PDB file with SEQRES, HELIX, SHEET and CRYST1 records, atoms N, CA, C and O in Angstrom:
SEQRES   1 A   60  MET ARG ASN THR VAL GLU LYS ARG ARG GLU LYS LEU ILE          
SEQRES   2 A   60  ASN LYS LEU PHE VAL LEU ASN VAL PHE LYS ILE GLU GLY          
SEQRES   3 A   60  LYS GLN LEU TYR GLU LEU PRO LEU SER ILE LEU GLU ARG          
SEQRES   4 A   60  GLU TYR ARG LYS TYR GLN ALA GLN TYR HIS PRO HIS GLY          
SEQRES   5 A   60  GLU PHE SER SER ILE ARG TRP THR                              
HELIX    1 AA1 ARG A    2  VAL A   18  1                                  17    
HELIX    2 AA2 LEU A   29  GLU A   31  5                                   3    
HELIX    3 AA3 LEU A   34  GLN A   47  1                                  14    
SHEET    1 AA1 2 LYS A  23  ILE A  24  0                                        
SHEET    2 AA1 2 LYS A  27  GLN A  28 -1                                        
CRYST1    1.000    1.000    1.000  90.00  90.00  90.00 P 1           1          
ATOM      1  N   MET A   1     106.751-120.278 181.910  1.00  0.00           N  
ATOM      2  CA  MET A   1     105.973-119.436 181.005  1.00  0.00           C  
ATOM      3  C   MET A   1     105.968-120.041 179.595  1.00  0.00           C  
ATOM      4  O   MET A   1     104.926-120.095 178.943  1.00  0.00           O  
ATOM      5  N   ARG A   2     107.107-120.481 179.144  1.00  0.00           N  
ATOM      6  CA  ARG A   2     107.204-121.054 177.803  1.00  0.00           C  
ATOM      7  C   ARG A   2     106.341-122.306 177.675  1.00  0.00           C  
ATOM      8  O   ARG A   2     105.720-122.539 176.638  1.00  0.00           O  
ATOM      9  N   ASN A   3     106.309-123.100 178.730  1.00  0.00           N  
ATOM     10  CA  ASN A   3     105.504-124.316 178.730  1.00  0.00           C  
ATOM     11  C   ASN A   3     104.019-123.983 178.586  1.00  0.00           C  
ATOM     12  O   ASN A   3     103.290-124.703 177.903  1.00  0.00           O  
ATOM     13  N   THR A   4     103.568-122.910 179.216  1.00  0.00           N  
ATOM     14  CA  THR A   4     102.178-122.483 179.133  1.00  0.00           C  
ATOM     15  C   THR A   4     101.826-122.063 177.709  1.00  0.00           C  
ATOM     16  O   THR A   4     100.754-122.397 177.205  1.00  0.00           O  
ATOM     17  N   VAL A   5     102.717-121.343 177.072  1.00  0.00           N  
ATOM     18  CA  VAL A   5     102.492-120.905 175.691  1.00  0.00           C  
ATOM     19  C   VAL A   5     102.427-122.115 174.765  1.00  0.00           C  
ATOM     20  O   VAL A   5     101.569-122.177 173.885  1.00  0.00           O  
ATOM     21  N   GLU A   6     103.318-123.065 174.954  1.00  0.00           N  
ATOM     22  CA  GLU A   6     103.328-124.268 174.111  1.00  0.00           C  
ATOM     23  C   GLU A   6     102.056-125.090 174.303  1.00  0.00           C  
ATOM     24  O   GLU A   6     101.520-125.636 173.339  1.00  0.00           O  
ATOM     25  N   LYS A   7     101.574-125.182 175.531  1.00  0.00           N  
ATOM     26  CA  LYS A   7     100.325-125.908 175.778  1.00  0.00           C  
ATOM     27  C   LYS A   7      99.157-125.218 175.090  1.00  0.00           C  
ATOM     28  O   LYS A   7      98.291-125.878 174.515  1.00  0.00           O  
ATOM     29  N   ARG A   8      99.132-123.887 175.147  1.00  0.00           N  
ATOM     30  CA  ARG A   8      98.063-123.126 174.492  1.00  0.00           C  
ATOM     31  C   ARG A   8      98.120-123.328 172.979  1.00  0.00           C  
ATOM     32  O   ARG A   8      97.087-123.507 172.333  1.00  0.00           O  
ATOM     33  N   ARG A   9      99.318-123.300 172.424  1.00  0.00           N  
ATOM     34  CA  ARG A   9      99.482-123.532 170.977  1.00  0.00           C  
ATOM     35  C   ARG A   9      98.959-124.919 170.601  1.00  0.00           C  
ATOM     36  O   ARG A   9      98.234-125.067 169.618  1.00  0.00           O  
ATOM     37  N   GLU A  10      99.327-125.932 171.385  1.00  0.00           N  
ATOM     38  CA  GLU A  10      98.882-127.304 171.109  1.00  0.00           C  
ATOM     39  C   GLU A  10      97.355-127.408 171.137  1.00  0.00           C  
ATOM     40  O   GLU A  10      96.759-128.046 170.269  1.00  0.00           O  
ATOM     41  N   LYS A  11      96.729-126.786 172.125  1.00  0.00           N  
ATOM     42  CA  LYS A  11      95.268-126.832 172.215  1.00  0.00           C  
ATOM     43  C   LYS A  11      94.617-126.166 171.005  1.00  0.00           C  
ATOM     44  O   LYS A  11      93.658-126.690 170.439  1.00  0.00           O  
ATOM     45  N   LEU A  12      95.142-125.014 170.617  1.00  0.00           N  
ATOM     46  CA  LEU A  12      94.578-124.318 169.457  1.00  0.00           C  
ATOM     47  C   LEU A  12      94.781-125.110 168.174  1.00  0.00           C  
ATOM     48  O   LEU A  12      93.884-125.175 167.333  1.00  0.00           O  
ATOM     49  N   ILE A  13      95.943-125.707 168.020  1.00  0.00           N  
ATOM     50  CA  ILE A  13      96.208-126.520 166.832  1.00  0.00           C  
ATOM     51  C   ILE A  13      95.240-127.687 166.777  1.00  0.00           C  
ATOM     52  O   ILE A  13      94.701-127.989 165.713  1.00  0.00           O  
ATOM     53  N   ASN A  14      95.011-128.347 167.895  1.00  0.00           N  
ATOM     54  CA  ASN A  14      94.064-129.468 167.929  1.00  0.00           C  
ATOM     55  C   ASN A  14      92.647-129.009 167.605  1.00  0.00           C  
ATOM     56  O   ASN A  14      91.915-129.706 166.903  1.00  0.00           O  
ATOM     57  N   LYS A  15      92.259-127.849 168.109  1.00  0.00           N  
ATOM     58  CA  LYS A  15      90.922-127.326 167.805  1.00  0.00           C  
ATOM     59  C   LYS A  15      90.789-126.975 166.334  1.00  0.00           C  
ATOM     60  O   LYS A  15      89.739-127.207 165.735  1.00  0.00           O  
ATOM     61  N   LEU A  16      91.832-126.424 165.749  1.00  0.00           N  
ATOM     62  CA  LEU A  16      91.796-126.102 164.325  1.00  0.00           C  
ATOM     63  C   LEU A  16      91.771-127.369 163.475  1.00  0.00           C  
ATOM     64  O   LEU A  16      91.129-127.393 162.425  1.00  0.00           O  
ATOM     65  N   PHE A  17      92.459-128.415 163.911  1.00  0.00           N  
ATOM     66  CA  PHE A  17      92.400-129.697 163.202  1.00  0.00           C  
ATOM     67  C   PHE A  17      90.963-130.209 163.148  1.00  0.00           C  
ATOM     68  O   PHE A  17      90.522-130.711 162.114  1.00  0.00           O  
ATOM     69  N   VAL A  18      90.240-130.084 164.246  1.00  0.00           N  
ATOM     70  CA  VAL A  18      88.841-130.530 164.292  1.00  0.00           C  
ATOM     71  C   VAL A  18      88.004-129.766 163.273  1.00  0.00           C  
ATOM     72  O   VAL A  18      87.050-130.304 162.711  1.00  0.00           O  
ATOM     73  N   LEU A  19      88.365-128.517 163.043  1.00  0.00           N  
ATOM     74  CA  LEU A  19      87.663-127.691 162.056  1.00  0.00           C  
ATOM     75  C   LEU A  19      88.199-127.895 160.636  1.00  0.00           C  
ATOM     76  O   LEU A  19      87.837-127.152 159.724  1.00  0.00           O  
ATOM     77  N   ASN A  20      89.053-128.891 160.450  1.00  0.00           N  
ATOM     78  CA  ASN A  20      89.670-129.216 159.159  1.00  0.00           C  
ATOM     79  C   ASN A  20      90.556-128.090 158.633  1.00  0.00           C  
ATOM     80  O   ASN A  20      90.628-127.860 157.426  1.00  0.00           O  
ATOM     81  N   VAL A  21      91.217-127.405 159.529  1.00  0.00           N  
ATOM     82  CA  VAL A  21      92.190-126.376 159.157  1.00  0.00           C  
ATOM     83  C   VAL A  21      93.564-126.967 159.398  1.00  0.00           C  
ATOM     84  O   VAL A  21      93.915-127.291 160.533  1.00  0.00           O  
ATOM     85  N   PHE A  22      94.347-127.108 158.333  1.00  0.00           N  
ATOM     86  CA  PHE A  22      95.668-127.723 158.449  1.00  0.00           C  
ATOM     87  C   PHE A  22      96.786-126.768 158.052  1.00  0.00           C  
ATOM     88  O   PHE A  22      97.939-126.952 158.442  1.00  0.00           O  
ATOM     89  N   LYS A  23      96.437-125.748 157.278  1.00  0.00           N  
ATOM     90  CA  LYS A  23      97.405-124.735 156.869  1.00  0.00           C  
ATOM     91  C   LYS A  23      96.745-123.365 156.942  1.00  0.00           C  
ATOM     92  O   LYS A  23      95.547-123.220 156.698  1.00  0.00           O  
ATOM     93  N   ILE A  24      97.547-122.369 157.282  1.00  0.00           N  
ATOM     94  CA  ILE A  24      97.094-120.987 157.282  1.00  0.00           C  
ATOM     95  C   ILE A  24      98.156-120.185 156.556  1.00  0.00           C  
ATOM     96  O   ILE A  24      99.341-120.251 156.881  1.00  0.00           O  
ATOM     97  N   GLU A  25      97.712-119.432 155.574  1.00  0.00           N  
ATOM     98  CA  GLU A  25      98.624-118.618 154.773  1.00  0.00           C  
ATOM     99  C   GLU A  25      99.755-119.468 154.172  1.00  0.00           C  
ATOM    100  O   GLU A  25     100.892-119.010 154.050  1.00  0.00           O  
ATOM    101  N   GLY A  26      99.424-120.704 153.802  1.00  0.00           N  
ATOM    102  CA  GLY A  26     100.393-121.588 153.166  1.00  0.00           C  
ATOM    103  C   GLY A  26     101.398-122.226 154.101  1.00  0.00           C  
ATOM    104  O   GLY A  26     102.343-122.868 153.644  1.00  0.00           O  
ATOM    105  N   LYS A  27     101.214-122.063 155.407  1.00  0.00           N  
ATOM    106  CA  LYS A  27     102.145-122.639 156.377  1.00  0.00           C  
ATOM    107  C   LYS A  27     101.432-123.644 157.264  1.00  0.00           C  
ATOM    108  O   LYS A  27     100.246-123.494 157.561  1.00  0.00           O  
ATOM    109  N   GLN A  28     102.164-124.670 157.685  1.00  0.00           N  
ATOM    110  CA  GLN A  28     101.636-125.641 158.629  1.00  0.00           C  
ATOM    111  C   GLN A  28     101.348-124.945 159.953  1.00  0.00           C  
ATOM    112  O   GLN A  28     102.023-123.979 160.308  1.00  0.00           O  
ATOM    113  N   LEU A  29     100.359-125.426 160.674  1.00  0.00           N  
ATOM    114  CA  LEU A  29      99.978-124.797 161.931  1.00  0.00           C  
ATOM    115  C   LEU A  29     101.127-124.760 162.932  1.00  0.00           C  
ATOM    116  O   LEU A  29     101.260-123.796 163.686  1.00  0.00           O  
ATOM    117  N   TYR A  30     101.954-125.795 162.945  1.00  0.00           N  
ATOM    118  CA  TYR A  30     103.072-125.847 163.892  1.00  0.00           C  
ATOM    119  C   TYR A  30     104.133-124.785 163.616  1.00  0.00           C  
ATOM    120  O   TYR A  30     104.968-124.505 164.476  1.00  0.00           O  
ATOM    121  N   GLU A  31     104.104-124.199 162.430  1.00  0.00           N  
ATOM    122  CA  GLU A  31     105.079-123.163 162.076  1.00  0.00           C  
ATOM    123  C   GLU A  31     104.644-121.764 162.510  1.00  0.00           C  
ATOM    124  O   GLU A  31     105.443-120.828 162.472  1.00  0.00           O  
ATOM    125  N   LEU A  32     103.387-121.616 162.919  1.00  0.00           N  
ATOM    126  CA  LEU A  32     102.825-120.296 163.180  1.00  0.00           C  
ATOM    127  C   LEU A  32     102.919-119.909 164.654  1.00  0.00           C  
ATOM    128  O   LEU A  32     102.873-120.764 165.538  1.00  0.00           O  
ATOM    129  N   PRO A  33     103.051-118.607 164.903  1.00  0.00           N  
ATOM    130  CA  PRO A  33     103.077-118.140 166.290  1.00  0.00           C  
ATOM    131  C   PRO A  33     101.684-118.195 166.918  1.00  0.00           C  
ATOM    132  O   PRO A  33     100.671-118.283 166.225  1.00  0.00           O  
ATOM    133  N   LEU A  34     101.666-118.142 168.226  1.00  0.00           N  
ATOM    134  CA  LEU A  34     100.424-118.225 168.986  1.00  0.00           C  
ATOM    135  C   LEU A  34      99.425-117.147 168.568  1.00  0.00           C  
ATOM    136  O   LEU A  34      98.229-117.425 168.477  1.00  0.00           O  
ATOM    137  N   SER A  35      99.880-115.951 168.317  1.00  0.00           N  
ATOM    138  CA  SER A  35      98.967-114.847 167.975  1.00  0.00           C  
ATOM    139  C   SER A  35      98.164-115.146 166.701  1.00  0.00           C  
ATOM    140  O   SER A  35      96.970-114.853 166.639  1.00  0.00           O  
ATOM    141  N   ILE A  36      98.805-115.716 165.707  1.00  0.00           N  
ATOM    142  CA  ILE A  36      98.095-116.043 164.457  1.00  0.00           C  
ATOM    143  C   ILE A  36      97.124-117.195 164.688  1.00  0.00           C  
ATOM    144  O   ILE A  36      96.009-117.181 164.167  1.00  0.00           O  
ATOM    145  N   LEU A  37      97.537-118.184 165.458  1.00  0.00           N  
ATOM    146  CA  LEU A  37      96.645-119.304 165.763  1.00  0.00           C  
ATOM    147  C   LEU A  37      95.403-118.818 166.509  1.00  0.00           C  
ATOM    148  O   LEU A  37      94.289-119.249 166.214  1.00  0.00           O  
ATOM    149  N   GLU A  38      95.597-117.927 167.467  1.00  0.00           N  
ATOM    150  CA  GLU A  38      94.459-117.386 168.210  1.00  0.00           C  
ATOM    151  C   GLU A  38      93.538-116.596 167.302  1.00  0.00           C  
ATOM    152  O   GLU A  38      92.318-116.723 167.404  1.00  0.00           O  
ATOM    153  N   ARG A  39      94.088-115.792 166.425  1.00  0.00           N  
ATOM    154  CA  ARG A  39      93.281-114.999 165.493  1.00  0.00           C  
ATOM    155  C   ARG A  39      92.452-115.903 164.586  1.00  0.00           C  
ATOM    156  O   ARG A  39      91.260-115.666 164.391  1.00  0.00           O  
ATOM    157  N   GLU A  40      93.076-116.924 164.040  1.00  0.00           N  
ATOM    158  CA  GLU A  40      92.367-117.822 163.132  1.00  0.00           C  
ATOM    159  C   GLU A  40      91.292-118.620 163.865  1.00  0.00           C  
ATOM    160  O   GLU A  40      90.206-118.842 163.329  1.00  0.00           O  
ATOM    161  N   TYR A  41      91.589-119.046 165.076  1.00  0.00           N  
ATOM    162  CA  TYR A  41      90.595-119.803 165.829  1.00  0.00           C  
ATOM    163  C   TYR A  41      89.383-118.928 166.150  1.00  0.00           C  
ATOM    164  O   TYR A  41      88.245-119.383 166.037  1.00  0.00           O  
ATOM    165  N   ARG A  42      89.622-117.674 166.550  1.00  0.00           N  
ATOM    166  CA  ARG A  42      88.514-116.755 166.813  1.00  0.00           C  
ATOM    167  C   ARG A  42      87.686-116.523 165.560  1.00  0.00           C  
ATOM    168  O   ARG A  42      86.462-116.411 165.629  1.00  0.00           O  
ATOM    169  N   LYS A  43      88.355-116.451 164.415  1.00  0.00           N  
ATOM    170  CA  LYS A  43      87.648-116.256 163.153  1.00  0.00           C  
ATOM    171  C   LYS A  43      86.718-117.433 162.864  1.00  0.00           C  
ATOM    172  O   LYS A  43      85.555-117.234 162.513  1.00  0.00           O  
ATOM    173  N   TYR A  44      87.220-118.642 163.010  1.00  0.00           N  
ATOM    174  CA  TYR A  44      86.400-119.826 162.763  1.00  0.00           C  
ATOM    175  C   TYR A  44      85.322-119.985 163.820  1.00  0.00           C  
ATOM    176  O   TYR A  44      84.212-120.423 163.520  1.00  0.00           O  
ATOM    177  N   GLN A  45      85.643-119.634 165.041  1.00  0.00           N  
ATOM    178  CA  GLN A  45      84.677-119.738 166.121  1.00  0.00           C  
ATOM    179  C   GLN A  45      83.494-118.804 165.861  1.00  0.00           C  
ATOM    180  O   GLN A  45      82.344-119.184 166.082  1.00  0.00           O  
ATOM    181  N   ALA A  46      83.766-117.610 165.402  1.00  0.00           N  
ATOM    182  CA  ALA A  46      82.695-116.661 165.088  1.00  0.00           C  
ATOM    183  C   ALA A  46      81.897-117.110 163.867  1.00  0.00           C  
ATOM    184  O   ALA A  46      80.677-116.951 163.818  1.00  0.00           O  
ATOM    185  N   GLN A  47      82.591-117.665 162.894  1.00  0.00           N  
ATOM    186  CA  GLN A  47      81.941-118.088 161.649  1.00  0.00           C  
ATOM    187  C   GLN A  47      81.069-119.319 161.870  1.00  0.00           C  
ATOM    188  O   GLN A  47      79.988-119.421 161.291  1.00  0.00           O  
ATOM    189  N   TYR A  48      81.520-120.239 162.688  1.00  0.00           N  
ATOM    190  CA  TYR A  48      80.813-121.506 162.900  1.00  0.00           C  
ATOM    191  C   TYR A  48      80.311-121.600 164.328  1.00  0.00           C  
ATOM    192  O   TYR A  48      80.620-122.553 165.044  1.00  0.00           O  
ATOM    193  N   HIS A  49      79.536-120.612 164.736  1.00  0.00           N  
ATOM    194  CA  HIS A  49      78.961-120.632 166.078  1.00  0.00           C  
ATOM    195  C   HIS A  49      78.151-121.908 166.251  1.00  0.00           C  
ATOM    196  O   HIS A  49      77.460-122.319 165.319  1.00  0.00           O  
ATOM    197  N   PRO A  50      78.215-122.546 167.413  1.00  0.00           N  
ATOM    198  CA  PRO A  50      77.560-123.848 167.581  1.00  0.00           C  
ATOM    199  C   PRO A  50      76.054-123.842 167.366  1.00  0.00           C  
ATOM    200  O   PRO A  50      75.478-124.894 167.088  1.00  0.00           O  
ATOM    201  N   HIS A  51      75.406-122.707 167.484  1.00  0.00           N  
ATOM    202  CA  HIS A  51      73.961-122.661 167.285  1.00  0.00           C  
ATOM    203  C   HIS A  51      73.572-122.214 165.888  1.00  0.00           C  
ATOM    204  O   HIS A  51      72.387-122.195 165.555  1.00  0.00           O  
ATOM    205  N   GLY A  52      74.531-121.860 165.077  1.00  0.00           N  
ATOM    206  CA  GLY A  52      74.228-121.323 163.768  1.00  0.00           C  
ATOM    207  C   GLY A  52      73.674-122.318 162.780  1.00  0.00           C  
ATOM    208  O   GLY A  52      72.741-122.001 162.043  1.00  0.00           O  
ATOM    209  N   GLU A  53      74.222-123.506 162.747  1.00  0.00           N  
ATOM    210  CA  GLU A  53      73.846-124.477 161.718  1.00  0.00           C  
ATOM    211  C   GLU A  53      72.765-125.446 162.146  1.00  0.00           C  
ATOM    212  O   GLU A  53      72.026-125.955 161.303  1.00  0.00           O  
ATOM    213  N   PHE A  54      72.659-125.708 163.413  1.00  0.00           N  
ATOM    214  CA  PHE A  54      71.873-126.847 163.869  1.00  0.00           C  
ATOM    215  C   PHE A  54      70.485-126.495 164.361  1.00  0.00           C  
ATOM    216  O   PHE A  54      69.791-127.352 164.909  1.00  0.00           O  
ATOM    217  N   SER A  55      70.074-125.277 164.183  1.00  0.00           N  
ATOM    218  CA  SER A  55      68.708-124.845 164.532  1.00  0.00           C  
ATOM    219  C   SER A  55      68.372-125.029 165.996  1.00  0.00           C  
ATOM    220  O   SER A  55      67.196-125.178 166.327  1.00  0.00           O  
ATOM    221  N   SER A  56      69.335-125.027 166.875  1.00  0.00           N  
ATOM    222  CA  SER A  56      69.011-125.209 168.283  1.00  0.00           C  
ATOM    223  C   SER A  56      68.376-123.968 168.883  1.00  0.00           C  
ATOM    224  O   SER A  56      67.573-124.066 169.811  1.00  0.00           O  
ATOM    225  N   ILE A  57      68.726-122.809 168.364  1.00  0.00           N  
ATOM    226  CA  ILE A  57      68.092-121.570 168.804  1.00  0.00           C  
ATOM    227  C   ILE A  57      67.673-120.805 167.557  1.00  0.00           C  
ATOM    228  O   ILE A  57      68.514-120.374 166.768  1.00  0.00           O  
ATOM    229  N   ARG A  58      66.389-120.644 167.393  1.00  0.00           N  
ATOM    230  CA  ARG A  58      65.875-119.916 166.233  1.00  0.00           C  
ATOM    231  C   ARG A  58      64.725-119.041 166.677  1.00  0.00           C  
ATOM    232  O   ARG A  58      63.825-119.499 167.381  1.00  0.00           O  
ATOM    233  N   TRP A  59      64.748-117.793 166.274  1.00  0.00           N  
ATOM    234  CA  TRP A  59      63.635-116.894 166.530  1.00  0.00           C  
ATOM    235  C   TRP A  59      62.764-116.868 165.285  1.00  0.00           C  
ATOM    236  O   TRP A  59      63.256-116.710 164.168  1.00  0.00           O  
ATOM    237  N   THR A  60      61.487-117.021 165.491  1.00  0.00           N  
ATOM    238  CA  THR A  60      60.560-116.995 164.351  1.00  0.00           C  
ATOM    239  C   THR A  60      59.575-115.867 164.497  1.00  0.00           C  
ATOM    240  O   THR A  60      58.715-115.683 163.636  1.00  0.00           O  
TER     241      THR A  60                                                      
END                                                                             
């Protein structure tokens, strides 16, 4: 079980790195629990939806 949580944390940290997020609330990502990493990733995911910036889907 612990290994699964650590793998999930690693994946989220890598995804946040891609979004240029290196610290949250003044702490390094590796210092944060999984729940905070998941919350922050969902926040960025909602903010930077893949179709939002690139005009791939637009209603006129």
